N, C-alpha and C positions, 0 to 999 in steps of 0.2 A: 878409788884414789889408791895408786901404788905407794910402796914404801918410800921411794925416791921422791915421790910428789910430797907425801907427807913429811918427809924430812926436810925437803925445800921450804915447805910452807912454815914450818916449825922455825926454820933458820931466819926466816923473812920477819916473822912475828917477834922473834927474839931481838934481831936488829931495830925493829920498830921501837920495842920496849926500851932498848938502851939508848937510842937516839932520843927519846922523851923523857928518860929517867929523871934528868935534874929539874925539869919542870914538873912532872908528876910528884917528886919529893917535896918540891916546894908547897904544893896545894894538897897533897894527899898522903903523906907518909904513912906507912903501916897498912893502907887500904888496899883493895885489890882492883887491879884494871884488866879489862876485857880487850883483848886485841885480836883483829882478824886481818890476816896480810899487812898492808901498811897502814891501817887504820886504828886508831884508838877510839874504840866505840863507846866505853863508859867506865866511870869509876864506881866502885861499890863499897859498903862497909864491912862485908864479909865475902869469904870465898864462896859459899853456898849460892848466895844470891847471883855472884858473877856467873857461877857454873851454870845455873838454870837459865838465866838470859841467854848464855851462849847457846845452850841447846834450843832454847824456844826460836831464837833468831837464825841459827845456822844448821839446825838438825844434825846430820851426821857429818858435816863438814868440818875440818879442823879448826880450831881457835885456841887461842892461848889466855889463860887466866894466870896473872902474876902478881904476888904481893909487891908492893911498892916499898923497898927498902934500898938502901946505898949499896949493899953488897949482895951477891947471889950466894943463897944458901943451898949446899947440895942436897937434892932430894935422894931418898933411898925407898926402894920399892921391894916387897918379898914377894916371892913367887909361891903360891901355894898349891901348885900342881906337883905334888910329890909323887914321884913314881911313874909319872906319865909323861 
């Protein structure tokens, strides 16, 4: 999958989350949802279970695991590749 395809897949999955957010908040606030493309696959109690299911189901294909909250929190990632 190319970078552009990955970006497009993520954008679709984020749109899917946003379009289902109100319904998900009503039934599963604070839990984690697994999304593939335009499909809400399942809701999980914790992030690890959602990620494991995503890898078991989709392998190396992209998927989204998102906590079900009213507002999106920014994520920060560190790059540990120092000097390289």
